[in-house]
N, C-alpha and C positions, 0 to 999 in steps of 0.2 A: 504494500500500500504506500509506503514512504517513497518508493521509486516512482510510482505513478504520480504522486503529488509533486515530487521534485522535477520530474520530466515536464509536467504541465506548467509549472512555474517557469521553467527554463524557456519553454516555447512562448509563453506570454511576454517574457522579457525580450527575447529575440525579436518577436513580432513588433513590439513597441519601439524598437530601435530603428525601424525603417519607416520613413515617411509614408503616409497613406497615399500621397499623390505621386509616388515614384514611377508608376507605370502610365497613368493617364492624368496628367496635370492640367488643370484649367485655372483661369484667373480667380475664380471664386474660392480656390484653395488657399489664397494668400490674404493676409490682413492689410497689406499696403502695396502700392506700386513698387516701392523700393525693395520690398521683400521678393516680389515677383521678378524684378530686374536682376537682383543678385542671383536668383536661381537661373534665370535666362543666361546671364553672363558666365556662369559656371558651366554652362552647356550640359546640365544634368538631363536625365531621361525625360523626354517629352517636352523639352524646352521650346522647340519650334512652334508648338501650339499656342504659346503665350504672345506671339507676335504675328498675327494673321496678315497684317498689311506689309510686313517685312521691311520696316523702317528702323529696326534695331531697338525699339522701345517696347518693352513687355507690358501688357495689361494697362494700356493707356487710360482706360475707363476708371481705373482705381485711383487716379490722381485727384 
């Protein structure tokens, strides 16, 4: 039983360490334009979806 609990806790911690938007990021996932821009500039997974008009500015509506 202890192994099951320990394993479950380990999975929860591992899952919490990855951002929820790692695979399918959208502007609504960010609290500010600056946060979205930092993600975009770091070229993380899905970053291109943050700049639909391709002007280099992510999530302009969040300004």
